[in-house]
MOPAC internal coordinates of N, CA, C and O (Angstrom, degrees):
PM7 1SCF
backbone

  N    0.0000 0     0.00 0     0.00 0    0    0    0
  C    1.4555 1     0.00 0     0.00 0    1    0    0
  C    1.5282 1   109.58 1     0.00 0    2    1    0
  O    1.2310 1   121.84 1   -31.95 1    3    2    1
  N    1.3230 1   114.08 1   148.05 1    3    2    1
  C    1.4552 1   119.78 1   177.64 1    5    3    2
  C    1.5175 1   109.35 1   -81.52 1    6    5    3
  O    1.2310 1   121.14 1   -36.18 1    7    6    5
  N    1.2967 1   115.42 1   143.82 1    7    6    5
  C    1.4617 1   118.54 1   176.38 1    9    7    6
  C    1.5266 1   108.60 1   -73.57 1   10    9    7
  O    1.2310 1   120.93 1   -15.99 1   11   10    9
  N    1.3100 1   115.82 1   164.01 1   11   10    9
  C    1.4672 1   120.45 1   179.88 1   13   11   10
  C    1.5225 1   111.15 1   -60.10 1   14   13   11
  O    1.2310 1   120.67 1   145.12 1   15   14   13
  N    1.3229 1   116.32 1   -34.88 1   15   14   13
  C    1.4671 1   120.34 1  -179.00 1   17   15   14
  C    1.5255 1   111.46 1   -63.80 1   18   17   15
  O    1.2310 1   119.99 1   141.83 1   19   18   17
  N    1.3129 1   117.62 1   -38.17 1   19   18   17
  C    1.4632 1   120.65 1  -178.00 1   21   19   18
  C    1.5163 1   111.41 1   -77.31 1   22   21   19
  O    1.2310 1   119.71 1   155.53 1   23   22   21
  N    1.3219 1   118.17 1   -24.47 1   23   22   21
  C    1.4597 1   121.23 1   179.92 1   25   23   22
  C    1.5259 1   111.74 1   -72.80 1   26   25   23
  O    1.2310 1   120.39 1   152.27 1   27   26   25
  N    1.3126 1   116.86 1   -27.73 1   27   26   25
  C    1.4608 1   120.58 1  -177.58 1   29   27   26
  C    1.5227 1   110.62 1   -72.50 1   30   29   27
  O    1.2310 1   121.65 1   -33.82 1   31   30   29
  N    1.3210 1   114.44 1   146.18 1   31   30   29
  C    1.4627 1   118.67 1   175.25 1   33   31   30
  C    1.5261 1   108.61 1   -76.40 1   34   33   31
  O    1.2310 1   120.86 1    -9.88 1   35   34   33
  N    1.3101 1   115.96 1   170.12 1   35   34   33
  C    1.4619 1   120.43 1  -179.13 1   37   35   34
  C    1.5267 1   110.99 1   -61.64 1   38   37   35
  O    1.2310 1   119.91 1   139.39 1   39   38   37
  N    1.3287 1   117.78 1   -40.61 1   39   38   37
  C    1.4588 1   121.21 1   179.30 1   41   39   38
  C    1.5135 1   112.61 1   -64.63 1   42   41   39
  O    1.2310 1   120.54 1   140.14 1   43   42   41
  N    1.3231 1   116.58 1   -39.86 1   43   42   41
  C    1.4607 1   120.12 1   178.73 1   45   43   42
  C    1.5239 1   111.07 1   -66.61 1   46   45   43
  O    1.2310 1   120.24 1   141.23 1   47   46   45
  N    1.3279 1   117.14 1   -38.77 1   47   46   45
  C    1.4623 1   120.03 1   178.16 1   49   47   46
  C    1.5210 1   110.58 1   -65.22 1   50   49   47
  O    1.2310 1   120.13 1   138.92 1   51   50   49
  N    1.3459 1   117.36 1   -41.08 1   51   50   49
  C    1.4575 1   120.67 1   178.94 1   53   51   50
  C    1.5193 1   110.08 1   -65.21 1   54   53   51
  O    1.2310 1   120.67 1   138.29 1   55   54   53
  N    1.3399 1   116.32 1   -41.71 1   55   54   53
  C    1.4602 1   120.24 1   179.84 1   57   55   54
  C    1.5250 1   110.21 1   -62.41 1   58   57   55
  O    1.2310 1   120.25 1   136.13 1   59   58   57
  N    1.3257 1   117.12 1   -43.87 1   59   58   57
  C    1.4604 1   121.05 1   178.63 1   61   59   58
  C    1.5230 1   110.28 1   -62.64 1   62   61   59
  O    1.2310 1   119.99 1   139.09 1   63   62   61
  N    1.3287 1   117.62 1   -40.91 1   63   62   61
  C    1.4637 1   122.11 1   179.46 1   65   63   62
  C    1.5207 1   110.42 1   -63.80 1   66   65   63
  O    1.2310 1   120.28 1   137.04 1   67   66   65
  N    1.3312 1   117.07 1   -42.96 1   67   66   65
  C    1.4561 1   121.36 1  -179.40 1   69   67   66
  C    1.5224 1   110.86 1   -65.37 1   70   69   67
  O    1.2310 1   120.22 1   136.63 1   71   70   69
  N    1.3198 1   117.19 1   -43.37 1   71   70   69
  C    1.4642 1   120.94 1   179.21 1   73   71   70
  C    1.5264 1   110.27 1   -63.86 1   74   73   71
  O    1.2310 1   120.00 1   139.52 1   75   74   73
  N    1.3107 1   117.60 1   -40.48 1   75   74   73
  C    1.4641 1   119.75 1   179.63 1   77   75   74
  C    1.5285 1   110.97 1   -67.54 1   78   77   75
  O    1.2310 1   119.86 1   144.76 1   79   78   77
  N    1.3237 1   117.88 1   -35.24 1   79   78   77
  C    1.4677 1   120.46 1   176.51 1   81   79   78
  C    1.5236 1   110.83 1   -65.27 1   82   81   79
  O    1.2310 1   120.47 1   137.17 1   83   82   81
  N    1.3296 1   116.70 1   -42.83 1   83   82   81
  C    1.4642 1   120.73 1   178.97 1   85   83   82
  C    1.5262 1   109.97 1   -63.58 1   86   85   83
  O    1.2310 1   120.14 1   135.65 1   87   86   85
  N    1.3211 1   117.35 1   -44.35 1   87   86   85
  C    1.4654 1   120.62 1   178.89 1   89   87   86
  C    1.5242 1   111.36 1   -62.37 1   90   89   87
  O    1.2310 1   120.01 1   139.24 1   91   90   89
  N    1.3247 1   117.58 1   -40.76 1   91   90   89
  C    1.4668 1   120.81 1   177.73 1   93   91   90
  C    1.5233 1   111.09 1   -63.48 1   94   93   91
  O    1.2310 1   120.35 1   138.46 1   95   94   93
  N    1.3316 1   116.93 1   -41.54 1   95   94   93
  C    1.4605 1   120.92 1   179.42 1   97   95   94
  C    1.5258 1   110.54 1   -62.20 1   98   97   95
  O    1.2310 1   120.64 1   134.86 1   99   98   97
  N    1.3326 1   116.39 1   -45.14 1   99   98   97
  C    1.4581 1   119.85 1  -178.30 1  101   99   98
  C    1.5275 1   112.13 1   -71.29 1  102  101   99
  O    1.2310 1   119.55 1   155.22 1  103  102  101
  N    1.3273 1   118.47 1   -24.78 1  103  102  101
  C    1.4622 1   120.24 1   173.36 1  105  103  102
  C    1.5214 1   110.69 1   -69.44 1  106  105  103
  O    1.2310 1   120.52 1   145.08 1  107  106  105
  N    1.3207 1   116.62 1   -34.92 1  107  106  105
  C    1.4628 1   120.58 1   179.37 1  109  107  106
  C    1.5230 1   111.95 1   -78.48 1  110  109  107
  O    1.2310 1   119.98 1   150.59 1  111  110  109
  N    1.3288 1   117.65 1   -29.41 1  111  110  109
  C    1.4640 1   122.69 1  -176.29 1  113  111  110
  C    1.5329 1   109.95 1  -129.79 1  114  113  111
  O    1.2310 1   119.41 1  -105.85 1  115  114  113
  N    1.3341 1   118.72 1    74.15 1  115  114  113
  C    1.4677 1   120.10 1  -174.59 1  117  115  114
  C    1.5281 1   113.51 1   -67.26 1  118  117  115
  O    1.2310 1   119.68 1   148.90 1  119  118  117
  N    1.3297 1   118.21 1   -31.10 1  119  118  117
  C    1.4609 1   119.68 1  -179.33 1  121  119  118
  C    1.5265 1   110.99 1   -70.16 1  122  121  119
  O    1.2310 1   120.30 1   144.06 1  123  122  121
  N    1.3232 1   117.03 1   -35.94 1  123  122  121
  C    1.4593 1   119.44 1   178.39 1  125  123  122
  C    1.5141 1   111.26 1   -65.50 1  126  125  123
  O    1.2310 1   120.29 1   148.70 1  127  126  125
  N    1.3223 1   117.05 1   -31.30 1  127  126  125
  C    1.4647 1   120.15 1   176.43 1  129  127  126
  C    1.5208 1   109.94 1   -60.72 1  130  129  127
  O    1.2310 1   120.45 1   135.56 1  131  130  129
  N    1.3342 1   116.74 1   -44.44 1  131  130  129
  C    1.4629 1   120.77 1  -179.68 1  133  131  130
  C    1.5225 1   110.13 1   -64.24 1  134  133  131
  O    1.2310 1   120.00 1   134.49 1  135  134  133
  N    1.3234 1   117.61 1   -45.51 1  135  134  133
  C    1.4591 1   120.26 1  -177.96 1  137  135  134
  C    1.5253 1   112.33 1   -65.88 1  138  137  135
  O    1.2310 1   120.23 1   138.12 1  139  138  137
  N    1.3156 1   117.16 1   -41.88 1  139  138  137
  C    1.4699 1   120.35 1   179.98 1  141  139  138
  C    1.5190 1   110.38 1   -64.39 1  142  141  139
  O    1.2310 1   120.52 1   133.42 1  143  142  141
  N    1.3350 1   116.61 1   -46.58 1  143  142  141
  C    1.4628 1   119.63 1   179.16 1  145  143  142
  C    1.5270 1   111.58 1   -64.82 1  146  145  143
  O    1.2310 1   119.92 1   143.71 1  147  146  145
  N    1.3273 1   117.75 1   -36.29 1  147  146  145
  C    1.4615 1   120.97 1   178.82 1  149  147  146
  C    1.5269 1   111.11 1   -65.82 1  150  149  147
  O    1.2310 1   120.41 1   136.59 1  151  150  149
  N    1.3091 1   116.83 1   -43.41 1  151  150  149
  C    1.4674 1   120.25 1  -179.19 1  153  151  150
  C    1.5226 1   110.93 1   -66.39 1  154  153  151
  O    1.2310 1   120.37 1   132.93 1  155  154  153
  N    1.3254 1   116.90 1   -47.07 1  155  154  153
  C    1.4705 1   120.14 1   180.00 1  157  155  154
  C    1.5257 1   110.43 1   -63.92 1  158  157  155
  O    1.2310 1   120.38 1   135.96 1  159  158  157
  N    1.3345 1   116.88 1   -44.04 1  159  158  157
  C    1.4621 1   120.53 1   178.88 1  161  159  158
  C    1.5125 1   112.45 1   -63.40 1  162  161  159
  O    1.2310 1   120.24 1   141.41 1  163  162  161
  N    1.3203 1   117.14 1   -38.59 1  163  162  161
  C    1.4608 1   120.86 1   178.83 1  165  163  162
  C    1.5210 1   111.38 1   -66.21 1  166  165  163
  O    1.2310 1   120.76 1   135.89 1  167  166  165
  N    1.3108 1   116.15 1   -44.11 1  167  166  165
  C    1.4656 1   119.30 1   179.42 1  169  167  166
  C    1.5213 1   110.46 1   -61.63 1  170  169  167
  O    1.2310 1   120.51 1   134.94 1  171  170  169
  N    1.3279 1   116.62 1   -45.06 1  171  170  169
  C    1.4692 1   119.57 1   178.34 1  173  171  170
  C    1.5265 1   111.48 1   -64.52 1  174  173  171
  O    1.2310 1   120.32 1   135.11 1  175  174  173
  N    1.3301 1   116.99 1   -44.89 1  175  174  173
  C    1.4627 1   120.76 1  -179.02 1  177  175  174
  C    1.5129 1   112.66 1   -63.33 1  178  177  175
  O    1.2310 1   120.15 1   135.68 1  179  178  177
  N    1.3144 1   117.32 1   -44.32 1  179  178  177
  C    1.4642 1   121.09 1   179.57 1  181  179  178
  C    1.5209 1   110.24 1   -65.20 1  182  181  179
  O    1.2310 1   120.39 1   138.50 1  183  182  181
  N    1.3164 1   116.85 1   -41.50 1  183  182  181
  C    1.4658 1   120.42 1   179.31 1  185  183  182
  C    1.5231 1   111.21 1   -63.17 1  186  185  183
  O    1.2310 1   120.08 1   133.60 1  187  186  185
  N    1.3184 1   117.45 1   -46.40 1  187  186  185
  C    1.4659 1   120.40 1   179.76 1  189  187  186
  C    1.5225 1   110.56 1   -64.77 1  190  189  187
  O    1.2310 1   120.12 1   136.79 1  191  190  189
  N    1.3281 1   117.38 1   -43.21 1  191  190  189
  C    1.4700 1   121.02 1   178.80 1  193  191  190
  C    1.5265 1   110.68 1   -59.90 1  194  193  191
  O    1.2310 1   120.50 1   137.46 1  195  194  193
  N    1.3161 1   116.65 1   -42.54 1  195  194  193
  C    1.4599 1   119.73 1  -179.08 1  197  195  194
  C    1.5268 1   111.16 1   -69.10 1  198  197  195
  O    1.2310 1   119.97 1   139.72 1  199  198  197
  N    1.3271 1   117.67 1   -40.28 1  199  198  197
  C    1.4630 1   120.20 1  -179.79 1  201  199  198
  C    1.5258 1   112.04 1   -68.45 1  202  201  199
  O    1.2310 1   119.92 1   142.57 1  203  202  201
  N    1.3218 1   117.76 1   -37.43 1  203  202  201
  C    1.4643 1   120.89 1  -177.47 1  205  203  202
  C    1.5235 1   111.35 1   -78.66 1  206  205  203
  O    1.2310 1   120.24 1   128.82 1  207  206  205
  N    1.3369 1   117.15 1   -51.18 1  207  206  205
  C    1.4673 1   120.84 1  -173.43 1  209  207  206
  C    1.5240 1   114.04 1  -101.49 1  210  209  207
  O    1.2310 1   119.93 1   164.87 1  211  210  209
  N    1.2994 1   117.75 1   -15.13 1  211  210  209
  C    1.4594 1   120.39 1  -179.40 1  213  211  210
  C    1.5164 1   113.36 1    78.53 1  214  213  211
  O    1.2310 1   119.82 1  -168.63 1  215  214  213
  N    1.3334 1   117.95 1    11.37 1  215  214  213
  C    1.4613 1   120.49 1   178.03 1  217  215  214
  C    1.5252 1   109.56 1  -150.78 1  218  217  215
  O    1.2310 1   121.36 1    -6.20 1  219  218  217
  N    1.3083 1   115.00 1   173.80 1  219  218  217
  C    1.4629 1   120.81 1   175.08 1  221  219  218
  C    1.5173 1   107.48 1  -136.97 1  222  221  219
  O    1.2310 1   120.69 1   -55.29 1  223  222  221
  N    1.3212 1   116.29 1   124.71 1  223  222  221
  C    1.4584 1   121.12 1  -179.55 1  225  223  222
  C    1.5244 1   109.54 1   -88.76 1  226  225  223
  O    1.2310 1   120.89 1   -58.82 1  227  226  225
  N    1.3139 1   115.90 1   121.18 1  227  226  225
  C    1.4604 1   120.85 1  -177.35 1  229  227  226
  C    1.5277 1   111.27 1   -68.60 1  230  229  227
  O    1.2310 1   120.14 1   159.08 1  231  230  229
  N    1.3356 1   117.34 1   -20.92 1  231  230  229
  C    1.4643 1   120.64 1   179.45 1  233  231  230
  C    1.5275 1   112.15 1   -64.13 1  234  233  231
  O    1.2310 1   120.15 1   158.28 1  235  234  233
  N    1.3184 1   117.31 1   -21.72 1  235  234  233
  C    1.4629 1   120.82 1  -179.66 1  237  235  234
  C    1.5259 1   112.62 1   -69.95 1  238  237  235
  O    1.2310 1   120.38 1   168.64 1  239  238  237
  N    1.3190 1   116.88 1   -11.36 1  239  238  237
  C    1.4641 1   120.81 1   178.08 1  241  239  238
  C    1.5286 1   110.51 1   -62.64 1  242  241  239
  O    1.2310 1   119.73 1   146.82 1  243  242  241
  N    1.3385 1   118.12 1   -33.18 1  243  242  241
  C    1.4661 1   120.87 1  -178.88 1  245  243  242
  C    1.5249 1   111.25 1   -62.10 1  246  245  243
  O    1.2310 1   120.38 1   139.18 1  247  246  245
  N    1.3246 1   116.88 1   -40.82 1  247  246  245
  C    1.4649 1   120.20 1   177.04 1  249  247  246
  C    1.5215 1   110.00 1   -63.37 1  250  249  247
  O    1.2310 1   120.84 1   136.31 1  251  250  249
  N    1.3159 1   116.00 1   -43.69 1  251  250  249
  C    1.4663 1   121.70 1   178.31 1  253  251  250
  C    1.5326 1   110.68 1   -58.10 1  254  253  251
  O    1.2310 1   120.39 1   132.11 1  255  254  253
  N    1.3222 1   116.86 1   -47.89 1  255  254  253
  C    1.4653 1   120.52 1  -178.91 1  257  255  254
  C    1.5285 1   111.66 1   -64.94 1  258  257  255
  O    1.2310 1   120.32 1   136.22 1  259  258  257
  N    1.3326 1   117.00 1   -43.78 1  259  258  257
  C    1.4622 1   120.95 1  -179.59 1  261  259  258
  C    1.5265 1   111.20 1   -61.32 1  262  261  259
  O    1.2310 1   120.43 1   133.71 1  263  262  261
  N    1.3267 1   116.79 1   -46.29 1  263  262  261
  C    1.4613 1   120.39 1  -179.84 1  265  263  262
  C    1.5279 1   111.56 1   -64.67 1  266  265  263
  O    1.2310 1   120.40 1   138.50 1  267  266  265
  N    1.3188 1   116.85 1   -41.50 1  267  266  265
  C    1.4661 1   119.56 1  -178.83 1  269  267  266
  C    1.5246 1   112.30 1   -69.61 1  270  269  267
  O    1.2310 1   120.03 1   146.85 1  271  270  269
  N    1.3277 1   117.54 1   -33.15 1  271  270  269
  C    1.4636 1   118.84 1   174.19 1  273  271  270
  C    1.5293 1   110.36 1   -63.58 1  274  273  271
  O    1.2310 1   120.64 1   140.77 1  275  274  273
  N    1.3171 1   116.39 1   -39.23 1  275  274  273
  C    1.4633 1   120.12 1   176.15 1  277  275  274
  C    1.5134 1   111.93 1   -63.87 1  278  277  275
  O    1.2310 1   120.33 1   137.31 1  279  278  277
  N    1.3247 1   116.98 1   -42.69 1  279  278  277
  C    1.4651 1   120.65 1   179.36 1  281  279  278
  C    1.5315 1   111.44 1   -67.21 1  282  281  279
  O    1.2310 1   120.14 1   143.35 1  283  282  281
  N    1.3335 1   117.34 1   -36.65 1  283  282  281
  C    1.4627 1   119.92 1   177.00 1  285  283  282
  C    1.5280 1   110.98 1   -65.60 1  286  285  283
  O    1.2310 1   120.54 1   139.89 1  287  286  285
  N    1.3221 1   116.58 1   -40.11 1  287  286  285
  C    1.4660 1   119.98 1   177.11 1  289  287  286
  C    1.5258 1   110.73 1   -64.13 1  290  289  287
  O    1.2310 1   120.84 1   140.41 1  291  290  289
  N    1.3265 1   116.00 1   -39.59 1  291  290  289
  C    1.4622 1   120.69 1   177.77 1  293  291  290
  C    1.5331 1   110.46 1   -63.03 1  294  293  291
  O    1.2310 1   120.25 1   138.22 1  295  294  293
  N    1.3277 1   117.12 1   -41.78 1  295  294  293
  C    1.4667 1   120.96 1   178.10 1  297  295  294
  C    1.5255 1   110.84 1   -65.23 1  298  297  295
  O    1.2310 1   120.54 1   142.06 1  299  298  297
  N    1.3299 1   116.56 1   -37.94 1  299  298  297
  C    1.4649 1   120.93 1   177.61 1  301  299  298
  C    1.5272 1   110.90 1   -61.86 1  302  301  299
  O    1.2310 1   120.61 1   133.95 1  303  302  301
  N    1.3308 1   116.43 1   -46.05 1  303  302  301
  C    1.4681 1   120.34 1  -179.94 1  305  303  302
  C    1.5265 1   111.48 1   -65.69 1  306  305  303
  O    1.2310 1   120.78 1   140.67 1  307  306  305
  N    1.3334 1   116.11 1   -39.33 1  307  306  305
  C    1.4659 1   120.11 1   179.04 1  309  307  306
  C    1.5289 1   110.44 1   -63.49 1  310  309  307
  O    1.2310 1   120.59 1   137.20 1  311  310  309
  N    1.3220 1   116.47 1   -42.80 1  311  310  309
  C    1.4595 1   120.97 1   179.43 1  313  311  310
  C    1.5329 1   110.35 1   -65.87 1  314  313  311
  O    1.2310 1   120.42 1   140.65 1  315  314  313
  N    1.3131 1   116.81 1   -39.35 1  315  314  313
  C    1.4576 1   121.11 1   179.73 1  317  315  314
  C    1.5309 1   110.92 1   -65.33 1  318  317  315
  O    1.2310 1   120.10 1   137.33 1  319  318  317
  N    1.3394 1   117.42 1   -42.67 1  319  318  317
  C    1.4661 1   121.05 1   177.91 1  321  319  318
  C    1.5257 1   111.36 1   -64.89 1  322  321  319
  O    1.2310 1   120.52 1   141.71 1  323  322  321
  N    1.3276 1   116.62 1   -38.29 1  323  322  321
  C    1.4619 1   120.52 1   179.35 1  325  323  322
  C    1.5271 1   110.74 1   -64.24 1  326  325  323
  O    1.2310 1   120.27 1   138.27 1  327  326  325
  N    1.3247 1   117.09 1   -41.73 1  327  326  325
  C    1.4619 1   120.55 1   178.49 1  329  327  326
  C    1.5220 1   111.26 1   -65.67 1  330  329  327
  O    1.2310 1   120.36 1   142.47 1  331  330  329
  N    1.3400 1   116.92 1   -37.53 1  331  330  329
  C    1.4635 1   120.05 1   179.38 1  333  331  330
  C    1.5225 1   111.38 1   -67.25 1  334  333  331
  O    1.2310 1   119.94 1   144.62 1  335  334  333
  N    1.3315 1   117.72 1   -35.38 1  335  334  333
  C    1.4614 1   121.07 1   179.40 1  337  335  334
  C    1.5212 1   111.42 1   -68.39 1  338  337  335
  O    1.2310 1   120.27 1   147.39 1  339  338  337
  N    1.3345 1   117.10 1   -32.61 1  339  338  337
  C    1.4649 1   121.02 1  -178.52 1  341  339  338
  C    1.5199 1   111.95 1   -71.84 1  342  341  339
  O    1.2310 1   120.22 1   155.28 1  343  342  341
  N    1.3244 1   117.18 1   -24.72 1  343  342  341
  C    1.4759 1   120.35 1  -177.44 1  345  343  342
  C    1.4861 1   112.22 1   -75.79 1  346  345  343
  O    1.2310 1   120.10 1   180.00 1  347  346  345

């Protein structure tokens, strides 16, 4: 029988390799994951809001800040648990 690795096409193997590299990077830098996702999500959200309604409400920044503070705390706890497991 062929192993799973040999069954995959070249594109699928590259895609799997790229995803694993991204996951490894974000495991090493959990705060950057939050910031990158926040920036990309904000750009998409602001663009969609402007295209649909023709305006952007500045009051929505509070929701953005509250959610990102929660995600940063989650990244902090994840990093702390990872360090404790290594000891």
